[in-house]
TIGU-97101 format. One line per field, with one value per residue: residue in three letters; x, y, z of N, C-alpha, C in turn. Coordinates in pm, 1 decimal, m for minus. Atoms other than C-alpha are relative to their C-alpha. Example, Ala and Ser with C-alpha at 12.3 -4.5 7.8 and 13.67 -1.06 7.14 Angstrom:
residuo (ALA:SER)
n_x (89.0:m82.0)
n_y (m119.0:m119.0)
n_z (0.0:m6.0)
ca_x (1230.0:1367.0)
ca_y (m450.0:m106.0)
ca_z (780.0:714.0)
c_x (90.0:m77.0)
c_y (120.0:109.0)
c_z (0.0:73.0)
This chain:
residuo (UNK:UNK:UNK:UNK:UNK:UNK:UNK:UNK:UNK:UNK:UNK:UNK:UNK:UNK:UNK:UNK:UNK:UNK:UNK:UNK:UNK:UNK:UNK:UNK:UNK:UNK:UNK:UNK:UNK:UNK:UNK:UNK:UNK:UNK:UNK:UNK:UNK:UNK:UNK:UNK:UNK:UNK:UNK:UNK:UNK:UNK:UNK:UNK:UNK:UNK:UNK:UNK:UNK:UNK:UNK:UNK:UNK:UNK:UNK:UNK:UNK:UNK:UNK:UNK:UNK:UNK:UNK:UNK:UNK:UNK:UNK:UNK:UNK:UNK:UNK:UNK:UNK:UNK:UNK:UNK:UNK:UNK:UNK:UNK:UNK:UNK:UNK:UNK:UNK:UNK:UNK:UNK:UNK:UNK:UNK:UNK:UNK:UNK:UNK:UNK:UNK:UNK:UNK:UNK:UNK:UNK:UNK:UNK:UNK:UNK:UNK:UNK:UNK:UNK:UNK:UNK)
n_x (97.8:121.4:m25.5:11.4:141.6:63.9:m45.0:68.5:140.9:8.8:m25.1:118.8:106.6:m28.5:19.7:144.0:55.7:m33.6:83.8:138.2:16.2:m5.7:122.4:115.2:m21.3:m38.9:m139.5:m15.7:m15.7:122.5:119.9:118.6:75.9:14.0:m3.3:m133.8:m53.4:73.3:m49.4:m129.9:26.5:55.6:m108.4:m89.0:71.2:1.4:m135.3:m26.8:75.8:m61.6:m126.7:32.3:43.8:m116.5:m88.6:61.5:m11.1:m140.1:m34.7:71.5:m89.1:47.2:14.1:m116.0:m73.6:82.2:m32.8:96.3:116.3:m1.7:95.5:40.4:107.2:73.1:74.7:m26.1:18.1:m125.5:13.8:m112.1:m4.8:m116.9:23.2:m56.0:m11.4:107.6:122.1:m23.6:m77.0:91.4:83.0:m86.4:m34.2:118.8:12.7:m104.7:37.0:118.3:m39.8:m73.7:79.3:31.3:56.0:141.6:30.9:m107.1:38.2:m100.9:m1.3:m112.5:27.7:m81.6:m76.2:m94.5:m140.2:m47.2)
n_y (73.5:m80.7:m112.5:52.3:24.3:m130.7:m57.2:72.3:m39.0:m136.3:5.4:56.9:m99.5:m105.3:54.4:12.3:m135.2:m49.3:70.4:m43.7:m137.7:2.2:60.3:m86.9:m126.4:m102.6:10.0:m10.9:m139.9:m77.2:58.1:m26.1:123.9:43.3:145.5:47.9:88.5:126.6:69.6:57.4:111.8:109.8:48.9:79.8:124.6:81.1:49.7:100.5:120.8:56.9:61.6:122.2:103.5:39.1:77.7:131.2:75.4:38.0:99.4:124.3:91.7:26.7:m121.2:m88.2:m12.1:m72.3:m142.8:m70.6:m43.9:m138.8:m20.8:m137.4:m3.6:m124.1:30.5:137.6:85.6:30.8:46.6:77.7:m3.1:65.5:136.4:114.8:114.0:98.7:m42.7:21.4:m114.0:m114.5:14.6:m11.0:m140.8:m63.7:46.3:m64.3:m141.2:m7.8:31.5:m109.4:m87.3:m128.0:22.0:36.2:77.6:9.6:3.3:84.3:m23.3:75.4:87.0:121.7:15.3:110.1:m33.7:44.8)
n_z (77.9:4.8:89.9:135.7:25.6:16.1:127.3:106.3:m3.8:52.4:144.1:63.7:m10.0:96.9:134.5:22.6:9.0:133.3:97.0:m14.8:46.5:145.7:51.1:m21.6:66.4:m95.1:m41.6:m143.8:m35.8:m3.7:57.7:m80.1:m13.9:m138.1:m9.1:34.9:m103.0:3.8:118.7:m35.0:m89.4:79.0:85.2:m84.9:m32.2:122.0:21.4:m102.8:32.2:120.2:m41.6:m75.1:94.3:79.6:m87.3:m20.1:125.7:17.0:m101.4:26.2:71.0:135.0:80.2:m9.7:126.2:97.3:m2.0:83.0:m76.5:m45.2:m108.2:m26.0:m98.7:m21.3:m121.4:m42.2:117.6:67.7:137.7:52.9:145.7:56.8:45.8:m71.9:90.7:m16.9:m68.3:m143.7:m51.0:m0.2:m120.1:m118.6:m18.4:m57.3:m138.3:m79.3:m15.7:m85.4:m136.2:m61.3:m85.3:62.2:133.8:m6.6:119.4:99.5:141.6:63.1:144.3:53.8:112.4:1.0:124.0:m12.7:27.0:131.8)
ca_x (10907.8:10615.9:10780.1:10804.1:10439.9:10334.5:10543.1:10391.9:10039.5:10101.5:10240.2:9936.4:9697.5:9870.5:9867.9:9497.1:9422.7:9601.7:9409.7:9077.1:9139.6:9235.2:8926.1:8686.4:8843.2:8949.1:9288.6:9423.2:9475.6:9111.4:8834.9:8479.5:8372.8:8237.8:8240.1:8611.2:8698.5:8420.5:8545.6:8893.9:8757.2:8555.1:8851.8:9065.6:8799.8:8770.8:9149.2:9168.5:8895.6:9051.9:9388.7:9232.4:9070.4:9386.2:9590.1:9343.1:9341.8:9722.6:9734.6:9491.0:9690.1:9472.7:9461.8:9805.1:9946.1:9660.3:9763.2:9464.1:9227.3:9160.3:8983.0:8786.8:8559.3:8297.4:8153.5:8117.3:8069.3:8370.5:8402.6:8627.8:8733.4:8979.1:9025.9:9092.7:9167.1:8874.7:8518.1:8629.7:8885.1:8617.9:8392.0:8683.0:8785.2:8429.9:8419.4:8749.5:8633.1:8297.0:8478.5:8653.3:8521.1:8348.2:8236.7:7859.0:7847.8:8072.6:8018.4:8200.3:8276.9:8564.5:8578.2:8708.2:8980.4:9170.9:9548.8:9723.8)
ca_y (m7273.8:m7046.7:m6760.6:m6977.4:m7082.0:m6718.7:m6609.9:m6882.3:m6792.6:m6426.6:m6509.5:m6723.8:m6454.4:m6191.0:m6415.3:m6487.0:m6118.7:m6035.7:m6299.8:m6185.6:m5818.4:m5898.4:m6113.6:m5858.6:m5567.5:m5384.1:m5312.7:m5325.0:m4949.9:m4860.9:m5098.0:m5049.8:m5411.3:m5502.6:m5872.0:m5891.9:m6043.1:m6301.3:m6383.8:m6438.3:m6660.7:m6869.4:m6890.2:m7019.4:m7274.5:m7392.2:m7424.2:m7617.4:m7860.5:m7909.5:m7983.0:m8234.9:m8422.0:m8416.7:m8546.4:m8828.3:m8928.3:m8930.4:m9141.8:m9404.0:m9707.2:m9771.8:m9409.9:m9269.7:m9338.0:m9159.9:m8808.4:m8718.4:m8626.2:m8256.1:m8142.8:m7823.7:m7719.2:m7455.8:m7445.4:m7806.3:m7940.5:m8109.3:m8158.6:m8428.5:m8383.0:m8553.9:m8914.8:m9247.1:m9589.1:m9790.6:m9748.0:m9888.9:m9607.8:m9353.9:m9487.5:m9513.9:m9151.1:m9041.2:m9254.8:m9110.7:m8752.9:m8816.7:m8947.2:m8617.3:m8409.8:m8100.5:m8255.9:m8257.6:m8387.0:m8487.7:m8408.2:m8690.3:m8570.8:m8816.4:m9002.1:m9354.9:m9384.7:m9708.6:m9681.7:m9711.2)
ca_z (m1562.9:m1468.3:m1657.8:m1970.6:m1942.6:m1898.4:m2197.9:m2417.4:m2303.1:m2379.9:m2725.3:m2810.6:m2687.7:m2899.9:m3205.0:m3166.2:m3111.8:m3436.5:m3629.2:m3490.0:m3567.4:m3927.7:m3976.0:m3830.7:m4016.7:m3703.0:m3564.0:m3213.1:m3230.2:m3263.0:m3358.9:m3244.0:m3248.0:m2905.3:m2990.9:m3070.2:m2734.4:m2762.0:m3113.5:m2978.3:m2705.1:m2953.2:m3190.5:m2904.0:m2807.0:m3167.9:m3197.1:m2871.1:m2972.9:m3317.4:m3154.4:m2914.5:m3204.1:m3418.3:m3124.4:m3060.2:m3427.3:m3434.0:m3117.5:m3246.7:m3362.4:m3667.2:m3779.7:m3698.0:m4044.7:m4220.2:m4315.7:m4531.2:m4247.5:m4196.4:m3881.1:m3827.3:m3546.1:m3490.2:m3144.2:m3036.9:m3391.1:m3550.5:m3926.1:m4072.4:m4434.9:m4663.2:m4757.1:m4589.3:m4735.6:m4594.8:m4476.5:m4138.6:m4098.7:m4189.4:m3914.4:m3667.9:m3725.4:m3649.8:m3333.3:m3210.0:m3273.6:m3106.0:m2797.5:m2730.3:m2442.6:m2577.8:m2907.7:m2947.3:m3303.6:m3591.4:m3958.3:m4129.7:m4482.3:m4531.0:m4860.3:m4906.8:m5169.9:m5211.9:m5196.9:m5530.6)
c_x (m130.1:17.5:m13.7:m146.1:m73.7:36.2:m70.1:m147.6:m18.8:18.6:m121.7:m113.8:20.8:m22.9:m148.3:m65.2:27.3:m85.7:m142.8:m17.9:8.3:m130.3:m118.0:17.0:33.7:146.9:8.0:13.9:m131.1:m117.6:m118.1:m80.8:m2.9:10.9:137.2:53.8:m74.0:41.0:132.8:m20.1:m53.0:106.1:93.9:m64.3:m2.5:137.1:34.0:m71.0:58.6:129.0:m24.4:m37.3:118.8:95.1:m55.2:8.6:143.0:41.1:m67.0:85.1:m43.2:m2.6:127.6:78.3:m78.6:28.1:m101.3:m122.8:21.7:m111.3:m28.4:m109.2:m60.6:m94.8:36.4:m17.5:133.8:m30.5:128.2:m8.9:126.6:m33.4:70.9:m4.9:m110.0:m120.7:16.0:78.6:m84.7:m86.1:82.6:36.9:m116.9:m17.3:101.7:m37.1:m118.1:35.2:74.6:m94.9:m19.9:m59.7:m146.0:m42.2:117.5:m63.5:110.0:m10.5:120.8:m46.4:93.5:65.0:104.7:142.4:40.2:134.3)
c_y (79.4:116.9:m44.1:m22.7:131.4:61.3:m67.7:37.8:139.0:1.4:m53.6:101.5:112.1:m47.4:m10.7:137.0:58.8:m64.3:50.9:141.7:6.8:m51.6:94.1:136.5:112.3:m16.2:15.8:144.9:76.4:m62.4:28.3:m125.7:m44.0:m150.1:m57.0:m96.0:m132.7:m81.2:m66.5:m122.2:m119.7:m58.2:m89.2:m133.7:m92.9:m62.1:m109.9:m130.9:m69.3:m72.6:m129.0:m114.2:m48.4:m87.6:m140.1:m85.4:m49.3:m108.8:m135.3:m89.5:m21.6:121.0:83.1:14.7:74.0:149.7:83.4:48.6:143.5:18.8:148.7:m4.8:139.0:m25.8:m140.4:m99.8:m15.0:m51.2:m70.8:2.4:m69.3:m140.6:m101.0:m119.9:m104.2:62.3:m15.1:116.2:127.1:m2.6:19.0:146.1:75.8:m38.2:69.1:146.1:15.2:m24.6:110.7:87.7:135.5:m12.6:m43.0:m81.0:6.6:m4.5:m77.2:14.1:m69.5:m84.2:m120.0:m11.1:m108.2:47.8:m54.8:m64.0)
c_z (m11.6:m96.0:m145.2:m37.5:m21.2:m134.7:m117.8:m5.8:m59.0:m151.6:m74.9:1.8:m100.9:m142.5:m32.6:m13.3:m137.9:m106.4:5.2:m52.8:m152.0:m58.4:13.9:m64.0:95.0:31.6:149.7:42.7:m2.4:m70.7:90.1:24.3:145.5:14.5:m32.8:104.4:3.4:m121.8:26.3:88.4:m77.9:m92.6:79.9:35.7:m121.1:m23.5:99.5:m31.8:m123.0:36.1:77.3:m94.8:m83.4:81.5:21.7:m125.3:m21.0:99.0:m23.6:m90.2:m144.8:m90.8:m8.2:m129.6:m107.2:11.1:m77.3:73.4:46.9:101.1:13.1:105.1:6.8:115.3:44.5:m114.0:m72.5:m139.9:m41.4:m151.3:m46.1:m43.4:89.4:m94.2:13.3:69.0:151.8:60.3:2.8:125.6:126.6:28.0:63.6:146.2:90.4:25.8:95.4:146.5:72.5:80.4:m68.5:m138.9:14.8:m121.1:m97.0:m138.1:m71.9:m151.5:m64.6:m119.5:6.6:m138.0:23.1:m33.0:m135.1:10.1)
């Protein structure tokens, strides 16, 4: 079990390293960016926070059927985009996101669109 966990951790680290090197314009064979490792760390933190918020939204009984909510995070700020069917669900999504450890603020850019 430990070997599987290590293998998964290594795969995620390699995937994030590849994404970061493409974004910064460097390659793993010879970039000069000293902040590449800090970028990878921040990218991982952002991904973790985004996943926590998405999981909480999916677990919330009133929100689990809503598929139009997109979550993004930068640092400790979470942005909610997309559409929901009621103003109450818009507020609830914000409350759920705000309740996640590590979230300092939520930018609620959700729009309310009645179901057809």
